[in-house]
C-alpha positions as CSV (number, residue, x, y, z in Angstrom):
1,M,-21.3,3.9,1.7
2,H,-19.7,6.6,-0.3
3,L,-16.1,7.2,0.4
4,L,-15.1,9.5,-2.1
5,K,-17.5,12.5,-1.1
6,E,-14.5,15.1,-1.6
7,L,-14.2,14.4,-5.5
8,P,-16.1,17.1,-7.6
9,A,-19.3,15.6,-9.0
10,I,-18.5,16.5,-12.7
11,F,-15.2,15.9,-14.7
12,P,-15.2,16.7,-18.2
13,S,-13.9,13.9,-20.1
14,I,-12.0,16.0,-22.8
15,D,-10.8,19.5,-23.3
16,V,-9.1,21.6,-25.9
17,H,-5.6,20.8,-24.5
18,R,-5.5,17.3,-23.3
19,I,-7.8,14.5,-22.1
20,R,-8.9,14.5,-18.4
21,Y,-10.8,12.0,-16.5
22,I,-10.8,9.7,-13.6
23,S,-8.3,7.0,-14.5
24,W,-9.0,4.4,-11.7
25,V,-10.6,4.0,-8.2
26,Q,-9.2,1.5,-5.7
27,L,-10.6,0.3,-2.2
28,W,-8.0,-0.1,0.5
29,D,-7.9,-1.7,4.0
30,G,-4.9,-0.1,5.5
31,E,-2.2,-1.1,3.4
32,K,-3.9,-3.7,1.4
33,M,-5.9,-3.0,-1.8
34,L,-9.1,-4.8,-1.8
35,A,-10.4,-4.0,-5.3
36,Q,-9.8,-1.5,-8.2
37,T,-11.5,-0.5,-11.3
38,T,-9.9,1.1,-14.3
39,L,-11.9,3.6,-16.5
40,S,-11.0,4.6,-20.0
41,A,-11.1,8.3,-21.4
42,G,-14.2,9.2,-23.6
43,T,-16.4,6.3,-22.3
44,M,-19.1,8.7,-21.8
45,G,-19.1,10.4,-25.3
46,N,-16.2,12.9,-24.2
47,A,-19.1,14.9,-22.4
48,P,-19.0,16.2,-18.8
49,S,-20.3,13.2,-16.9
50,Q,-20.5,11.8,-13.7
51,V,-19.5,8.0,-13.2
52,E,-20.5,5.9,-10.1
53,V,-18.4,2.8,-9.2
54,D,-19.7,0.1,-6.9
55,L,-17.1,-2.3,-5.4
56,Y,-18.3,-5.3,-3.5
57,I,-16.6,-6.9,-0.8
58,V,-17.6,-9.4,2.1
59,P,-15.6,-8.3,5.2
60,T,-14.8,-11.3,7.4
61,K,-12.9,-9.1,10.0
62,S,-13.2,-5.4,11.1
63,M,-11.5,-3.2,8.4
64,K,-10.5,0.5,8.0
65,L,-11.7,1.4,4.5
66,M,-10.3,4.2,2.3
67,A,-10.9,4.9,-1.3
68,H,-8.4,6.3,-3.5
69,A,-8.9,7.6,-7.2
70,F,-6.6,9.2,-9.7
71,C,-7.7,12.1,-11.8
72,T,-5.4,13.1,-14.7
73,K,-6.2,16.8,-14.0
74,H,-6.3,16.9,-10.3
75,G,-4.1,14.0,-9.5
76,L,-4.6,11.5,-6.5
77,W,-7.6,11.8,-4.3
78,Q,-8.1,10.0,-1.0
79,S,-11.2,9.5,1.2
80,N,-11.5,9.9,4.9
81,E,-11.3,6.4,6.6
82,V,-14.5,4.6,7.4
83,A,-14.4,2.0,10.0
84,V,-16.3,-1.2,9.5
85,E,-17.1,-3.5,12.4
86,V,-17.5,-7.2,12.0
87,A,-19.2,-8.9,14.9
88,E,-17.4,-12.2,15.9
């Protein structure tokens, strides 16, 4: 499931004035952070690139998942909430 469809597909890792990149991606269930990955500038050779992050969880209860990402150029991005139902 892709929660951050709102993010533009390509972010330049570097430009003339300052480094711009996705700094981190988090997965949330309401107010509880379930997972996070942190990215470093220049990991793709300072060329425009698209990075895909997979965060794996095993839900034991129904959840309302939301992804957050921070871009050093565009700021905080938030996905739409996605309901995950777990049969009991």
